[in-house]
Every structure is written in C-alpha cells, then in structure tokens.
C-alpha positions as CSV (number, residue, x, y, z in Angstrom):
1,X,36.2,35.7,-17.0
2,X,39.0,34.9,-14.3
3,X,39.1,38.6,-13.8
4,X,35.3,38.7,-12.7
5,X,35.8,35.7,-10.9
6,X,38.5,37.1,-9.0
7,X,36.7,40.3,-8.8
8,X,33.9,38.2,-7.3
9,X,35.6,36.5,-4.5
10,X,37.5,39.8,-3.0
11,X,34.1,41.8,-3.0
12,X,32.8,38.8,-1.1
13,X,35.7,38.5,1.5
14,X,35.3,42.6,1.4
15,X,31.9,42.2,2.4
16,X,32.5,39.5,4.7
17,X,34.8,41.6,6.7
18,X,32.9,44.6,6.3
19,X,29.8,42.5,8.4
20,X,29.6,43.9,12.4
21,X,31.8,41.7,14.6
22,X,28.4,40.1,16.2
23,X,27.5,39.0,12.7
24,X,29.2,35.4,12.2
25,X,29.3,35.0,7.9
26,X,29.8,30.6,7.5
27,X,31.9,30.2,4.9
28,X,32.3,27.0,2.9
29,X,34.4,25.8,0.0
30,X,33.5,22.9,-2.6
31,X,36.2,21.0,-4.5
32,X,34.4,20.3,-7.9
33,X,37.0,18.4,-9.6
34,X,37.4,15.9,-6.3
35,X,33.3,15.8,-6.5
36,X,33.6,14.7,-9.6
37,X,35.9,11.9,-9.7
38,X,34.3,10.6,-6.4
39,X,30.9,10.8,-6.6
40,X,29.0,8.0,-7.1
41,X,26.8,9.3,-9.9
42,X,30.1,10.2,-11.9
43,X,31.4,6.4,-12.0
44,X,28.1,5.0,-12.8
45,X,27.7,7.6,-15.8
46,X,31.0,6.7,-16.4
47,X,30.2,3.0,-16.5
48,X,26.9,3.5,-18.8
49,X,28.6,5.5,-21.3
50,X,31.5,2.8,-21.4
51,X,28.4,0.0,-21.6
52,X,26.7,2.3,-24.3
53,X,29.6,2.8,-26.7
54,X,31.3,-0.1,-26.3
55,X,30.0,-1.8,-28.9
56,X,30.5,0.7,-32.0
57,X,34.1,0.7,-31.0
58,X,34.3,-3.0,-31.6
59,X,32.6,-2.4,-35.1
60,X,35.7,0.2,-35.5
61,X,38.1,-2.0,-34.5
62,X,36.9,-4.6,-36.4
63,X,36.7,-2.7,-39.3
64,X,40.4,-1.4,-39.2
65,X,41.2,-5.1,-38.8
66,X,39.5,-5.9,-41.7
67,X,41.4,-3.0,-43.3
68,X,44.5,-4.4,-42.3
69,X,44.2,-7.7,-43.7
70,X,42.8,-6.5,-47.3
71,X,46.1,-4.4,-47.2
72,X,48.1,-7.4,-46.3
73,X,46.7,-9.4,-48.9
74,X,47.2,-6.6,-51.7
75,X,51.2,-6.2,-50.5
76,X,51.5,-10.2,-50.3
77,X,49.8,-11.1,-53.5
78,X,49.5,-7.7,-55.5
79,X,52.7,-8.7,-57.9
80,X,50.9,-12.2,-58.9
81,X,47.3,-10.5,-59.1
82,X,46.0,-9.6,-62.4
83,X,45.9,-5.6,-62.9
84,X,42.1,-5.8,-62.8
85,X,42.0,-7.8,-59.7
86,X,44.5,-5.6,-57.9
87,X,42.8,-2.0,-58.9
88,X,39.6,-3.7,-57.4
89,X,41.4,-4.4,-54.1
90,X,42.3,-1.1,-53.9
91,X,39.0,0.2,-54.4
92,X,37.8,-2.0,-51.9
93,X,40.6,-0.9,-49.6
94,X,39.8,2.8,-50.0
95,X,36.1,2.4,-49.8
96,X,36.5,1.0,-46.5
97,X,39.0,3.5,-45.3
98,X,36.3,6.0,-46.0
99,X,33.6,4.2,-44.4
100,X,36.1,3.9,-41.0
101,X,36.8,7.4,-41.1
102,X,32.8,8.4,-41.2
103,X,32.0,5.9,-38.8
104,X,34.5,7.0,-36.7
105,X,33.8,11.0,-36.9
106,X,30.2,10.1,-36.0
107,X,31.5,7.9,-33.2
108,X,33.4,11.0,-31.6
109,X,30.5,13.1,-32.2
110,X,27.9,10.8,-30.8
111,X,30.2,10.2,-27.9
112,X,31.0,14.0,-27.2
113,X,27.5,14.7,-27.1
114,X,26.6,11.9,-24.9
115,X,29.5,13.2,-22.6
116,X,28.2,16.6,-22.4
117,X,24.9,15.7,-21.9
118,X,26.0,13.3,-19.1
119,X,28.5,16.1,-17.5
120,X,25.4,18.8,-17.5
121,X,23.3,16.2,-15.4
122,X,26.1,15.5,-13.0
123,X,27.0,19.2,-12.9
124,X,23.3,20.1,-11.7
125,X,23.1,16.9,-9.4
126,X,26.3,18.7,-8.0
127,X,24.8,22.1,-7.5
128,X,21.3,20.9,-6.1
129,X,23.7,18.8,-3.7
130,X,25.7,21.8,-2.5
131,X,22.7,24.3,-2.0
132,X,20.8,21.9,-0.6
133,X,23.8,21.3,2.3
134,X,24.3,25.1,2.2
135,X,20.7,25.9,3.3
136,X,20.7,22.7,5.5
137,X,23.7,23.6,7.6
138,X,23.2,27.1,7.0
139,X,26.2,28.5,5.3
140,X,26.3,32.1,3.6
141,X,28.5,31.6,1.1
142,X,29.8,28.6,-0.9
143,X,32.9,29.1,-2.7
144,X,34.1,26.9,-5.6
145,X,36.3,27.4,-8.7
146,X,39.1,30.0,-8.5
147,X,39.6,29.6,-4.9
148,X,43.6,29.3,-4.1
149,X,43.4,28.1,-0.5
150,X,40.7,26.4,1.4
151,X,41.4,25.2,5.0
152,X,39.7,22.0,6.3
153,X,37.4,24.3,8.3
154,X,35.6,26.0,5.6
155,X,35.9,22.5,3.0
156,X,32.7,20.9,2.8
157,X,33.2,19.1,0.0
158,X,33.3,15.7,2.0
159,X,30.1,16.8,3.4
160,X,28.5,17.2,-0.3
161,X,29.8,14.0,-1.4
162,X,28.4,11.7,1.4
163,X,25.2,13.9,0.7
164,X,25.6,12.8,-2.9
165,X,26.3,9.0,-2.0
166,X,23.1,9.1,0.1
167,X,21.2,10.5,-2.6
168,X,22.8,7.8,-4.9
169,X,22.3,4.8,-2.6
170,X,18.8,6.0,-1.9
171,X,17.7,6.1,-6.1
172,X,17.0,9.7,-5.7
173,X,17.7,11.6,-9.3
174,X,18.4,14.8,-7.5
C-alpha cells in the first residue's frame, strides 16, 4: 500500500513537471491528523461519545468496587465463616467477576463500533470540506497522507480547518 501511494505521488509530480511551462499546476496539501485534532466536529464527537458511554463506564467501576468489597470480606472474615458461607461468598465473587468480564467485553465492543462510526463520519466531513475548497480555490491536486514535506505555500490545512469551523458554527452536517 505504501509503495502504491509513493508511486502515485511520484507519478503526479512527474506529470505536473511534464505539463507545458505556460500551464501552472496548483498543488495543495492537507494534514488530516491536525484536522482530526482541531476540527470542532471532532471535539464535539469526542464529547458526545464520552457522555454516551460514561454511565456504562461508571457501572463497571461500581461493579469492580463491589467485587473488591466482597473479596476483602472473604479475606477478613473467611477464617471465622462456616464452610458453607465462605463457599457461597466465593461463588458470588466468581459470578460477579464473570459478569464484569462480560460487561467489559460488551462495553469495549460497543465503544469500538461507535468510535468507527464517528471516525467514518468525520473522515467524510473532512473529505467533503477539502474537495469543496479544492474546487472553490481551483486546485489541481490535493495531497494528504504519505507526504514527506509540504511547504506553507501548499499546505491548505488551515483553510480546510476554517471551512470545517464555519460549517460547524452554521450547524451544517457536511
């Protein structure tokens, strides 16, 4: 995949050099990592996910505390408990550990699915904003990942970021 990207970049550069001297090629670069870190859409999505999953995370923490209390009780009082009481407490601890593991796995799976959905939507918004800006400013080529160096002259990340901010403020879903 890396080889294909490099070949494509070098091919685009070679093609731009082969153009007649009178035709000027307008090339831009977008730092997608910076967009993901600074776009208000990304920050809003992160906050929404945190609030969406916070109650379930609290439940997991509470269950862990409950297990710890039961384990402490067994360690502290196990010697003076009857065998029936201590084995009942051990089974309860084991049952709660299994429940905790199952709930943690479910939580992790749901979080990953949701994160992928949000990431896909953000990537689409960044792509749409970049494409609209490229057409608006009449760029011939916009480069993204795989670029070793891009000067400030061709780096349009700030312009895309500003476009994303305007769309976010206007409530646009683009």
